[in-house]
Structures are given as structure tokens and as C-alpha cells.
C-alpha positions in Angstrom: 62.1 -36.9 -66.6 61.9 -33.3 -65.4 61.5 -32.3 -61.8 57.9 -31.2 -62.3 56.9 -34.7 -63.5 58.8 -36.3 -60.7 56.8 -34.5 -58.1 53.4 -35.3 -59.6 53.0 -39.0 -58.8 51.8 -39.8 -55.3 50.2 -43.1 -56.0 52.8 -45.1 -54.2 53.0 -43.1 -51.0 52.4 -46.0 -48.7 52.1 -49.1 -50.8 55.4 -49.1 -52.7 57.9 -51.8 -51.8 61.2 -50.7 -50.2 63.2 -51.3 -53.4 65.7 -48.5 -52.7 68.8 -49.5 -50.8 69.1 -47.0 -48.0 71.8 -48.0 -45.6 73.8 -46.0 -43.0 77.5 -46.6 -43.6 79.1 -44.2 -41.2 78.3 -42.0 -38.3 81.0 -40.5 -36.2 80.9 -40.7 -32.3 80.9 -37.0 -31.8 80.4 -33.7 -33.6 82.4 -30.5 -33.7 82.5 -27.1 -35.3 82.9 -27.3 -39.0 86.5 -27.0 -39.9 87.7 -27.4 -36.3 86.8 -30.9 -35.2 88.9 -32.3 -32.3 90.4 -35.7 -32.8 88.3 -38.6 -31.3 91.0 -39.2 -28.6 90.6 -35.6 -27.4 87.0 -36.3 -26.3 86.7 -38.1 -23.0 85.0 -41.5 -23.1 81.5 -41.5 -21.9 81.1 -42.6 -18.3 77.9 -44.5 -18.8 75.0 -43.2 -20.7 73.7 -39.6 -20.7 71.0 -39.3 -18.1 68.8 -36.3 -18.5 65.1 -36.0 -17.7 63.1 -34.6 -20.7 59.5 -33.5 -20.4 57.5 -33.6 -23.6 55.0 -30.7 -23.5 52.3 -31.2 -26.2 49.8 -28.4 -26.8 46.7 -29.9 -28.6 44.8 -27.4 -30.7 41.1 -27.8 -31.3 39.7 -25.5 -34.0 36.1 -24.5 -33.1 33.5 -22.8 -35.4 30.7 -21.0 -33.7 27.8 -19.9 -35.9 24.5 -18.2 -35.3 21.1 -19.3 -36.6 21.8 -17.7 -40.0 25.2 -19.4 -40.3 27.2 -16.3 -39.6 30.3 -16.4 -37.3 29.7 -15.5 -33.7 32.5 -13.1 -32.8 33.9 -11.7 -29.6 34.0 -14.8 -27.6 36.8 -15.4 -25.1 38.3 -18.5 -23.5 36.0 -18.2 -20.5 33.0 -18.7 -22.8 34.1 -22.2 -23.7 34.2 -25.5 -21.8 36.6 -28.2 -23.1 36.1 -31.9 -22.3 38.6 -34.6 -23.2 37.5 -38.2 -22.8 34.5 -36.8 -20.8 36.7 -34.9 -18.3 36.9 -31.2 -18.1 40.3 -29.8 -19.3 41.9 -26.4 -18.7 42.3 -24.2 -21.8 45.9 -23.2 -21.8 46.0 -21.3 -25.1 43.3 -19.4 -26.9 43.5 -18.0 -30.4 40.6 -16.1 -32.0 40.4 -15.2 -35.7 37.7 -12.9 -37.0 37.9 -11.9 -40.6 41.4 -10.6 -41.3 42.1 -9.6 -37.7 43.6 -12.0 -35.2 43.8 -11.9 -31.5 45.9 -14.2 -29.4 45.6 -14.7 -25.7 47.5 -17.1 -23.5 45.1 -17.9 -20.8 47.5 -20.0 -18.7 51.2 -20.1 -19.5 52.9 -21.1 -16.3 53.1 -24.8 -17.3 54.7 -24.1 -20.7 58.5 -24.5 -21.2 58.7 -21.5 -23.5 56.4 -18.5 -24.3 54.2 -19.3 -27.2 53.5 -16.7 -29.9 51.3 -14.0 -28.4 49.7 -11.3 -30.4 49.7 -7.6 -29.5 45.9 -7.4 -29.5 43.4 -6.9 -32.3 44.9 -6.2 -35.7 46.3 -7.9 -38.7 49.3 -10.1 -37.9 51.3 -13.0 -39.2 49.7 -16.2 -37.9 51.7 -18.5 -35.7 53.0 -21.6 -37.4 50.4 -23.8 -35.7 47.6 -21.6 -37.1 48.8 -21.5 -40.7 46.4 -23.0 -43.2 47.2 -25.6 -45.9 44.3 -26.3 -48.3 44.3 -29.4 -50.5 41.9 -29.4 -53.5 41.2 -33.0 -54.2 39.5 -33.8 -57.5 38.4 -37.4 -57.6 38.4 -38.0 -61.4 37.7 -41.7 -60.9 34.5 -40.9 -59.1 33.3 -38.0 -61.2 31.5 -37.4 -64.5 33.0 -34.7 -66.8 29.8 -32.6 -66.6 29.5 -32.5 -62.8 33.3 -32.0 -62.3 33.7 -29.1 -64.7 30.6 -27.4 -63.2 32.2 -27.4 -59.8 35.7 -26.4 -61.1 34.4 -23.1 -62.4 33.1 -22.1 -59.0 36.2 -23.5 -57.3 38.4 -21.1 -59.3 36.3 -18.2 -58.0 36.7 -19.6 -54.5 40.4 -19.8 -54.7 40.7 -16.2 -56.0 38.4 -14.7 -53.4 38.6 -16.8 -50.2 42.3 -17.5 -49.5 44.6 -15.1 -47.8 48.2 -14.4 -48.7 49.7 -16.7 -46.1 47.5 -19.7 -47.0 49.0 -22.5 -49.0 47.0 -24.5 -51.5 47.8 -27.7 -53.4 45.9 -29.5 -56.2 45.6 -33.3 -56.3 43.6 -35.6 -58.5 42.7 -39.3 -58.1 42.7 -41.1 -61.4 42.9 -44.6 -60.0 46.3 -43.3 -58.9 47.0 -40.3 -56.7 48.6 -37.4 -58.7 49.8 -34.0 -57.5 48.9 -31.6 -60.2 50.4 -28.6 -58.3 52.5 -28.5 -55.1 51.7 -26.2 -52.2 51.8 -22.6 -53.1 50.6 -19.3 -51.7 49.6 -18.2 -55.2 46.2 -19.6 -55.8 46.0 -18.3 -59.3 48.6 -21.0 -60.2 46.3 -23.7 -58.9 43.4 -22.1 -60.8 45.3 -22.5 -64.0 46.0 -26.1 -63.2 42.2 -26.6 -62.6 41.6 -25.4 -66.2 44.0 -28.1 -67.4 42.1 -30.8 -65.5 38.9 -30.1 -67.5 40.6 -31.9 -70.4 41.4 -35.0 -68.4 39.0 -38.0 -68.5 36.6 -38.3 -65.6 35.6 -42.0 -65.2 32.4 -42.2 -63.2 30.5 -42.4 -66.4 31.9 -46.0 -66.9 30.8 -46.9 -63.3 27.3 -45.5 -64.0 27.2 -47.7 -67.1 28.2 -50.8 -65.1 25.4 -50.0 -62.6 22.9 -49.6 -65.4 23.8 -53.0 -66.8 23.7 -54.7 -63.4 20.3 -53.3 -62.6 18.9 -54.4 -66.0 20.2 -57.9 -65.5 18.6 -58.0 -62.1 15.3 -56.9 -63.4 15.4 -59.5 -66.3 16.7 -62.3 -64.1 14.5 -65.5 -64.2 15.4 -66.5 -60.7 16.4 -65.0 -57.3 19.7 -66.9 -57.5 20.7 -65.3 -60.9 19.7 -61.9 -59.7 21.6 -62.2 -56.5 24.7 -63.4 -58.3 24.6 -60.4 -60.5 24.2 -58.1 -57.6 27.1 -59.7 -55.8 29.4 -59.6 -58.8 28.7 -55.9 -59.2 29.2 -55.3 -55.5 32.6 -56.9 -55.6 33.7 -54.6 -58.3 32.4 -51.5 -56.5 34.1 -52.7 -53.3 37.4 -53.1 -55.0 37.1 -49.6 -56.5 36.1 -48.1 -53.2 39.0 -49.7 -51.3 41.5 -48.1 -53.7 39.7 -44.7 -53.3 39.8 -44.8 -49.5 43.5 -46.0 -49.6 44.4 -43.0 -51.7 42.7 -40.6 -49.3 44.5 -42.3 -46.3 47.8 -41.9 -48.1 47.3 -38.2 -48.6 46.1 -37.6 -45.1 49.1 -39.5 -43.8 51.4 -37.3 -45.7 49.8 -34.1 -44.5 50.9 -35.1 -40.9 54.2 -33.2 -41.1 52.6 -29.9 -41.7 52.1 -27.7 -38.6 48.8 -25.9 -38.4 45.4 -26.4 -39.9 44.7 -28.5 -42.9 41.6 -28.5 -45.1 40.9 -31.2 -47.7 38.3 -30.1 -50.2 37.1 -33.3 -51.8 35.1 -33.1 -55.1 33.3 -36.3 -56.2 30.0 -37.7 -57.3 29.5 -39.5 -54.0 31.1 -42.6 -52.5 29.2 -45.7 -51.3 28.9 -46.4 -47.6 27.8 -49.9 -48.7 29.1 -51.1 -52.0 26.3 -51.6 -54.5 23.6 -51.3 -51.9 21.1 -50.3 -54.6 21.7 -53.6 -56.4 20.8 -55.7 -53.4 17.7 -53.5 -52.8 16.8 -54.0 -56.5 16.9 -57.8 -56.0 14.7 -57.4 -52.9 12.1 -55.4 -55.0 12.1 -57.9 -57.8 12.0 -60.9 -55.5 10.3 -59.6 -52.3 9.9 -63.0 -50.7 13.6 -63.6 -50.6 16.3 -62.3 -48.2 18.6 -60.5 -50.5 20.0 -58.1 -47.9 21.6 -60.8 -45.7 25.1 -60.4 -47.3 25.2 -56.6 -47.3 27.4 -56.3 -44.2 30.3 -57.8 -46.2 30.3 -54.6 -48.4 29.9 -52.1 -45.6 32.6 -49.4 -45.5 31.4 -47.5 -42.4 34.3 -48.6 -40.3 36.8 -47.7 -43.0 35.4 -44.1 -43.2 35.4 -43.9 -39.4 39.1 -44.9 -39.4 39.8 -42.3 -42.2 38.1 -39.6 -40.1 40.1 -40.6 -37.0 43.3 -40.5 -39.1 42.4 -37.1 -40.3 41.7 -35.9 -36.8 45.1 -37.2 -35.7 46.7 -35.0 -38.3 44.4 -32.0 -37.9 42.8 -32.4 -41.3 39.2 -31.2 -41.8 37.2 -32.7 -44.7 35.1 -30.4 -46.8 33.2 -32.7 -49.2 31.3 -31.6 -52.3 28.8 -33.8 -54.0 29.3 -32.6 -57.6 26.1 -34.3 -58.8 24.0 -31.4 -57.5 20.2 -31.7 -57.5 18.6 -34.6 -59.5 15.5 -33.5 -61.3 14.5 -37.1 -62.2 14.6 -40.2 -60.0 17.9 -42.1 -60.3 15.7 -45.2 -60.6 13.9 -43.7 -63.6 17.0 -42.5 -65.3 19.3 -45.4 -64.8 17.0 -48.3 -64.6 13.3 -49.0 -64.5 13.1 -51.6 -61.8 10.0 -53.6 -61.6 7.3 -52.2 -59.3 5.4 -49.1 -58.7 6.8 -45.6 -59.1 6.9 -45.2 -55.3 9.4 -48.1 -55.2 11.6 -46.5 -57.8 11.6 -43.3 -55.7 12.5 -45.3 -52.7 15.4 -46.9 -54.5 16.5 -43.5 -55.6 16.4 -42.3 -52.0 18.4 -45.3 -50.9 21.0 -44.8 -53.6 21.4 -41.1 -52.9 21.7 -41.6 -49.1 24.2 -44.3 -49.5 26.4 -42.2 -51.8 26.2 -39.1 -49.6 26.6 -40.8 -46.2 30.5 -40.9 -46.3 30.6 -37.2 -47.3 28.5 -36.3 -44.2 30.5 -38.6 -41.9 33.9 -37.3 -42.9 32.8 -33.7 -42.7 31.0 -34.0 -39.3 33.7 -35.9 -37.5 36.5 -33.7 -38.6 34.8 -30.3 -38.1 34.4 -29.6 -41.8 31.3 -29.2 -44.0 29.5 -31.3 -46.6 28.0 -29.5 -49.7 25.1 -31.6 -50.8 22.0 -31.3 -53.0 22.8 -28.0 -54.7 23.5 -26.8 -58.2 25.0 -23.5 -56.9 28.2 -24.4 -55.1 29.7 -20.9 -54.6 27.5 -19.9 -51.6 28.6 -23.0 -49.7 32.2 -22.5 -50.8 32.0 -19.0 -49.4 31.0 -20.6 -46.1 34.1 -22.7 -46.2 36.1 -19.5 -46.7 34.4 -18.1 -43.6 35.6 -21.2 -41.7 39.1 -20.4 -42.8 38.9 -16.8 -41.6 36.6 -16.9 -38.5 37.3 -19.5 -35.8 38.5 -20.1 -32.3 41.5 -22.3 -31.5 41.5 -23.9 -28.0 44.7 -25.3 -26.9 45.3 -27.5 -23.9 48.3 -29.4 -22.4 48.0 -33.1 -23.0 48.3 -34.9 -19.6 49.7 -38.0 -21.4 51.7 -36.7 -24.4 52.6 -39.3 -26.9 50.5 -42.1 -25.5 49.3 -43.1 -29.0 45.7 -43.3 -27.9 42.6 -41.7 -29.5 40.9 -39.2 -27.3 37.4 -37.9 -27.7 36.9 -34.2 -27.6 33.8 -32.1 -26.8 33.6 -28.3 -26.8 30.6 -26.5 -25.2 29.6 -22.9 -24.8 28.8 -21.9 -21.2 26.0 -19.6 -22.3 24.8 -20.6 -25.8 22.2 -18.5 -27.5 19.3 -19.8 -29.3 20.2 -21.2 -32.8 24.0 -21.2 -32.1 25.9 -24.2 -33.3 29.4 -25.4 -32.4 31.6 -27.5 -34.8 34.9 -29.1 -34.2 36.8 -32.3 -34.8 35.5 -35.1 -32.6 38.9 -36.3 -31.3 42.6 -36.7 -31.9 45.3 -39.3 -31.6 48.1 -38.2 -29.4 51.0 -39.6 -31.5 54.2 -40.8 -30.0 57.4 -38.8 -30.8 58.5 -41.8 -32.9 55.3 -41.7 -35.0 55.4 -37.9 -35.4 59.0 -38.0 -36.7 58.2 -41.0 -39.0 55.2 -39.3 -40.5 56.9 -35.9 -40.7 59.8 -37.4 -42.6 57.4 -38.9 -45.2 55.6 -35.6 -45.4 58.9 -33.9 -46.3 59.7 -36.6 -48.8 56.4 -36.5 -50.7 55.1 -33.0 -50.2 58.1 -30.9 -49.0 56.2 -30.2 -45.9 57.6 -29.7 -42.4 59.2 -27.2 -40.1 62.9 -26.7 -39.5 63.4 -25.4 -36.0 67.0 -26.5 -36.0 67.9 -24.6 -39.2 69.4 -27.9 -40.4 70.7 -28.5 -43.9 72.1 -31.3 -46.0 75.3 -31.1 -48.2 75.9 -34.0 -50.5 79.4 -35.1 -51.3 81.3 -37.0 -54.0 79.8 -40.4 -54.8 81.6 -43.7 -55.1 80.6 -46.5 -57.5 80.5 -49.9 -55.9 81.3 -53.3 -57.5 77.6 -54.2 -57.4 76.6 -51.1 -59.5 75.2 -49.2 -56.6 76.7 -45.9 -55.3 77.8 -44.8 -51.8 76.4 -41.3 -51.5 77.8 -39.4 -48.5 76.1 -36.3 -47.1 76.8 -34.0 -44.2 74.1 -33.1 -41.8 74.8 -29.5 -40.6 73.1 -27.9 -37.6 74.1 -24.6 -35.9 75.5 -25.4 -32.4 73.3 -22.8 -30.9 70.2 -24.8 -31.9 71.3 -28.0 -30.0 70.8 -28.5 -26.3 74.0 -29.6 -24.5 74.3 -30.8 -20.9 77.7 -30.6 -19.1 78.6 -33.9 -17.6 82.0 -35.0 -16.3 84.1 -32.6 -18.3 82.1 -33.1 -21.5 79.1 -31.3 -23.0 76.7 -34.0 -24.2 73.8 -33.9 -26.5 71.6 -36.4 -28.3 70.1 -36.2 -31.8 68.1 -38.8 -33.7 67.9 -38.9 -37.5 65.1 -40.4 -39.6 65.9 -41.1 -43.3 63.9 -42.1 -46.3 64.2 -41.9 -50.1 62.3 -42.5 -53.3 63.3 -42.7 -56.9 61.8 -41.4 -60.1 59.2 -44.1 -60.2 58.1 -43.3 -56.6 59.6 -46.6 -55.3 60.0 -45.9 -51.6 62.6 -47.0 -49.1 61.8 -47.9 -45.5 62.2 -45.1 -43.0 65.4 -45.7 -41.1 66.7 -44.2 -37.8 70.2 -43.2 -36.8 71.1 -42.1 -33.2 73.7 -39.4 -33.0 75.3 -39.0 -29.6 77.3 -35.7 -29.2 80.3 -35.4 -26.8 82.3 -32.1 -26.9 85.1 -31.2 -24.5 83.8 -28.7 -22.0 87.1 -26.8 -22.0 86.6 -26.1 -25.7 82.9 -25.3 -25.7 83.6 -21.7 -26.6 84.7 -23.0 -30.0 81.1 -23.8 -30.8 80.0 -20.2 -30.7 78.8 -19.1 -34.2 79.8 -22.5 -35.7 78.0 -25.6 -36.8 77.7 -29.2 -35.8 78.6 -31.4 -38.7 78.0 -35.1 -39.0 78.8 -37.2 -42.1 76.5 -40.1 -43.0 76.4 -42.2 -46.1 73.6 -43.9 -48.1 73.8 -46.8 -50.6 71.6 -45.9 -53.5 70.6 -47.0 -57.0 71.7 -44.8 -59.9 69.2 -42.2 -61.1 67.4 -39.3 -59.6 66.5 -39.7 -55.9 64.7 -37.6 -53.4 66.1 -37.9 -49.9 64.2 -36.7 -46.8 65.8 -36.3 -43.4 64.0 -35.7 -40.1 66.1 -34.6 -37.1 65.0 -34.3 -33.5 67.0 -32.9 -30.6 66.0 -35.5 -27.9 67.0 -33.1 -25.1 65.5 -29.8 -26.4 62.6 -31.2 -28.4 63.3 -29.1 -31.5 63.0 -30.8 -34.9 63.7 -30.4 -38.5 62.4 -31.9 -41.7 64.4 -31.5 -45.0 64.0 -32.8 -48.5 66.7 -32.6 -51.1 67.1 -34.2 -54.6 70.3 -35.9 -55.8 71.3 -37.4 -59.1 73.1 -40.6 -58.2 75.8 -41.6 -60.6 75.7 -38.4 -62.6 76.1 -35.4 -60.3 75.1 -34.2 -56.9 72.9 -31.3 -56.0 74.1 -28.4 -53.9 73.1 -27.6 -50.4 
């Protein structure tokens, strides 16, 4: 299996059992410059634990889109034009970043509380965006919930969008859902490569046509039923199937959103589908009600309601700074769905009502996900490009309001509201409705998985992995050693009783060719270096050897590293052939 194929399957991101054996075998008590490590007895024993007060400073960025009555960006606003409320309380805007077209302006409104200077622009003009303002776009084609005709109609205009609306520092990835999540093209800053991959997708089966056939059969059976009981049983059997399919669809989206967590900056998920049900098979229960109006067919509908699941998905997206841009690929329907798919008993007005219920039910999740995450929903149109261009405007014209979290890492969800102090008539303000202030543990866990699955993540520590010779064990597994290498200048050390001490923590995870995933494991690394030899660290690297026990075959290994004193972090992914050969650094 080649590397391209290995990287395509994403179906088991969260659900795969931990079948890989990933065990820490060794971790030395201290680190030293590569090639010049002092013996362990040269390092004074620790007099108790390292005590150092660390302050986690977390800047929360809220991306805000201000539009006039014609939908055009409102430009030229400053930080003083906005009011920011978190959990109903006014919060001070500490950082302000404005993007208008290709020009960007950065202004730090209040900087005194920050530990370091954040990236600040020189004023108006084209500049490289700070890491926390970079854009990652995921094009998500839900083949399981699309018909070939509607899908290919949208894909043609999506290719134009990719060519015309992305800038050179934007990254785009292509994912399809085919009852399993598949990465068709990894993140790249060359959208033309993703456009070519979109062409290939047109030859892949789109499966909503089978679901439409199931719905047609169910509605016919309901109409022909000789009793309320038989009609209701048909509706419920159909609803259970739709519920099962919808659960898989939502889980796939949650998996992808989870694995975007490790990417700094803005994330946009462009979802293309023929609608998703807010209530599984709601139209079938309404069909029973219309055929048997004296019976209570809607009493069980709550069992098939997915509104809380979509709410949770939106909250999860907000926690990871992901905005949903949803596209209903069905476009405009000329004829009533009730007339086309089934001719339920009753007057034409009832058929139109059933059509309206069906359409609203299938579009409600698209609207919810877009509105709650600050994105857009493209509905009821056969011309997608104008709305796609508005999405492109969102990418290029926005304001980012940053504020210092008063309770960093509390793990709670916080509601956010942004207001204009002097809004003009017709102006609208969009932004995500909240965020979850993740704990450090959660951020590192999610970031390690992001690195493992999508090669996403920052590397503030300039860390690298170097795999060494492997050893075959009696049980057929292999001990696979690797060295974690970090420049000393990137690690914060505190002098204490003749020793410079530091503290790193390592998160490790692995997956094999079949995407079987290990648990994420943690390893603490306490550093103790003789103070009278500290000059030896200049220009050298901290090296720590660890070992994994792994099954033979190709494995991807991801490592997350955090300096617990300095707050810097790194996420690295590297492949290794276990039992055959090892990859280089």
C-alpha cells in the first residue's frame, strides 16, 4: 500500500479500537546536549519537586463578519466600534485584527497583560498573516447524502470558487463521506490540485438515490396501508433506518471537526449534501397523520429528533474555531416533493404542505450549523457561484476580536455576543455563538490526533524525531526506539539549588495501515542540568530516547510536546516501517 492510499482513510479517526501496542519502555531522568551528556551521577539529585508558578495566558479569537444591507463588507471599523460580551458580561478587547480584501491591518489595543508581544502589522498593506489568522478550508462532499446530478452540478462551480477565491497562504483539503470518511487530497496551498481531485469524484457513486427510493417505497406503503397500525409500523421501520444513517453521518463530521483542533487559525468546512434530517423520517410520520387524521402518529417523533446532536456538533466546531458553510445541492425544486416522490392521499394543498415539511426538515441542520458557527447556508438556489463568492468574501474581509480568557482551560462552554456600538440601518453582524475553553490536557490530546490524522499542528519548539534500530521481540512485536530532539534554546530552564530544571510532557499516538488507532499516552520528562555546565547547552540540543512496542508493518507516529514552564508546544508526525526499515528524521 503506497503512502497516498495510507493517508486517504479517515473513517476510524475516533472509533477504532486501540489495537496497536504503544508502550513507553525508557525515559532517562535528565537531558543533555547531543553528544555531550553528563553521567547521571553528575546531576545533583532533586531536592523535592520543581516549584514554579506558571500562568496560562489564552487569547480567544472571535471572527466577526459585518455586512451592509446589500451583503457587502463594512470596512474601516476599529476596535472601539465593537462591544464584546462573554457569558453576558462585557469583556475587554485585547487584540484586534482587520482584514479587508488583500490588505491586512493589525492593532494591539491592549498589550500590557500579555507575556510576549503578539504579531503586529506595520499598518495597511499586504502582509503574511499571523499563524492564528491563517485559513484552512475543508471541502466536504457527502457522497452518501447526495445524488450524482446535484453533486456534479455543485462541483463545477466549486472548482471555479477554488481557483478564484483562495489566496496563496490558504490551505485546502478535500474529504468525502461514503459511509466512511475518506481524505481525497491532504491540505495544500495549491487549490488546482484539489480541483483535479474534484473531477475524479464525479466518477464515484453518490448514494442518496438509494435513500430516495427507500423513502418512495415507505410512503407508498403508508398510503396503501389498510390500518393505522400497519402504516405506523412502516413509518417507524423507515425512521429507524434513517436514524442509523444520520448517526453515522454526524459521527463522521464530529470526527473531522475533532481532528481539525490542532490547527491554529481559522477553519472553514464547506459541506455539500442533499440535506440532512433534523427529525429522521419526519415526512413519513406526517404521511401517516394525513392518511389517518384521527390518530396520533406524531407522538413518537421525539425519539428520532437530532436537534441536540447538531447543537453538540456546532458547539464542538466552535471549540475548534471551525465555521460551517453548508450547501444544499438539490437547488430549487420545480415540482412538489410530494408530487414527485409519492402521491399521498388528500388534496393538493396537503401534498404541498408535506413538501414544505420535508424541505424544512432537511434544511434545518444546514441553517443551524451555519448560524451557530458564524458561517453561511446556501439554500434554494440553482446558481451556487454567487453564494460561493460571498463565502470567499468572508475569507478575505472580516474582523478578529481577541480577548484574554479570565479562566483559561476551565473546560466550560462560554456564550459570546458581539455588538456594534453604532450600527447603521441594514447592517448585520455574524460570528460564532460561543467557544469551549479547553484544558491544556485536552488541547494537547486533540493536537496530537490532528497531527496523526491530518499532519496539522504547530512546532514552536522546533522539535524533531529520529528513529533508531529496531529489535524483534519473542512475541513477534518490535521495540522501536526514537530520539526526541529539541534545541535547548527553546526550553525554559529555572535555576534551583545548583541545577537548571525544566519540565516537558510528551503525548504519543500511532496508527497502522488499516487506521487502527492506539490510545494517546503521556510521558513526563523532567530535566535537570548542572548549573556549572549550563554554557554547554548553547547551540546544542536536548535529546531524550524513548521506545515504543509496535506491530510489524507501516505505522504513523504522532508526538505532541509541551514545555510546561514556557507554554511552547510542538506536534510532529512521522512514518516508520516496523520490521523492515526505519524512516529518517
